N, C-alpha and C positions, 0 to 999 in steps of 0.2 A: 501828706498831700497825695491824692490819687491822680495819676496821669494816664490818659488813654489817647489813642491816635486813630484817625481815619485815613487809611491808605489811599482811598479813592479821591478824597478832597484835600489831602495833605493838611488836615486841621488837627491841632492839638487841643485836647480837652483837659482842663484842670478842674476836677469836680464837674460841675455843670457848665462852666465857662468855656466857650469856644474861642480859640486863638488861631486865626488864619496865619499861614506862612507868609513871611515877607520875602523869602528867597527859597528857591528849590535847587540851589547850587550844590553840586556833588564835590565833596572834598574828603581827604583822609583826615579823620578827627583824632584818632588815638588808637589805643588797643583795648580789646574786649576784656572785661574783668572775669569772664567765664573761661575763655580759651586762649587769651593773649593774641588773637588774630586782629587784623586791621578792621577798624570801624570806619564806615563811610556815612557821610551825612545824607539825609533824605530831605530835610527842611529846617528852616530857621524861623524862630518865633521870638517876639519881644513881649515880656510880661513884667510889669511893675519894676522896672529898672534891671531886670535880669534878661539874659539872652539864653534861650533854650534851643539846643540843637538835637533834633531827633536823628538817631543813628541806627544802623543795622550792621551787625557783624558779617564780614565777608565769608567767614568759615562756618560758624555754628548757627547763623541766622537770627540771633537774639536781637531784640530792639531795646533801646534805652534812650532816656532823655539826659543829655549832658548839659549842666547848668553853669553859666558863666556870669561874672559881674560885668558892669558896663565897659570895663577896660579889657575884656576878654580874658580875664583870669579865671581858670577853672575853679569852681567851688564845690560841685557835687554831681553825683550821677544817680538817677532814679529809674527803676524799671517802669516800663509802660505796657499797657495791654492794648491789643488791637480791637477796635470797635467791630462788632459783627455787622455784616452786610445782609440785609434781607435776601433770602433765597427764594426765587419763584418755584412753583411746583416742579417744573422740569427745566434743567439747564442743558445747553449743548454739551454733547459728549465728545471728548478728545480721546481717540483710541488708536490713532495711526500716526506715522511719521509726518505726513502732510499736515495733519491737524496740529500736531505739537510744534512744528516749524512756524505755523501761523500765529501761535501765541507769542506776544511780545516778550522778549527776554527780561524786560523790567518787571513784568508780572511774575515770571518764574523766580527771579532773584528776590522778590519781596517775601517769598515764603520758603523757598528751597535754597540749600547751600550749593556751592559750585559742584561738589561731588555728587549730590543728589540730582542735580540737573543733568550731569553727564550720564548718570545711571538711567535716567528717564529716556534720554536720547538713544543710549545703547539698546535699551529694551525695545524702543520704537523701531530701531533698525534691525531688530531680531538678532542682536549680538548679545554676548554674555555680559551683563552689567556687574559692577561690584555689588555683591549681594547686600552688604551692610548698608550702603547708600540707598539702594532701592527700597529696602525695608524701612529706613528712616523716612524716605520720601512718601511712601504709601501711608505712613502715619499722619502725614500732613495734607493728604488729599482733601479731607473734609474742610479744613481751614481754607485751602486754595479755592474750593468751590464756594464757600461762604463769601469770600472776599471778591472773587472775580466772576462768579456765576458761570464757571466752566467746570465740567466734571471730567476728571482724568480717570482713565481705565487702562492701566498697563500692568 
């Protein structure tokens, strides 16, 4: 079964079926299977007697669908893909500290890890960022622009 997720509308798609969230509560859900860091819930969905929680890793930024039975017993985890958002011809450019501070932190957290966000702010403050985190963040600029229609240039 293919899972995809719309970050703007908080809708889960299973194949072509759209499942709206019944809750957007933020909770610690478990640990990431990729890096063992904390998973935070983004949204909760009910599908055919199953409860599906969309999560994001607080460290590596990976998204997943955690599947539970009706009694909240964990049954499975599935990878999810993020739905692309149409990008207009030109998006606003964020290239200074003031512009970066105006971007809601939730938007940054949806794409970037904590270290990557810190590196972006260090770069905007004209301080030396952790090179590895800045490099990783730059690889995600295109995804951030697709999702939030903001172009980062640091």
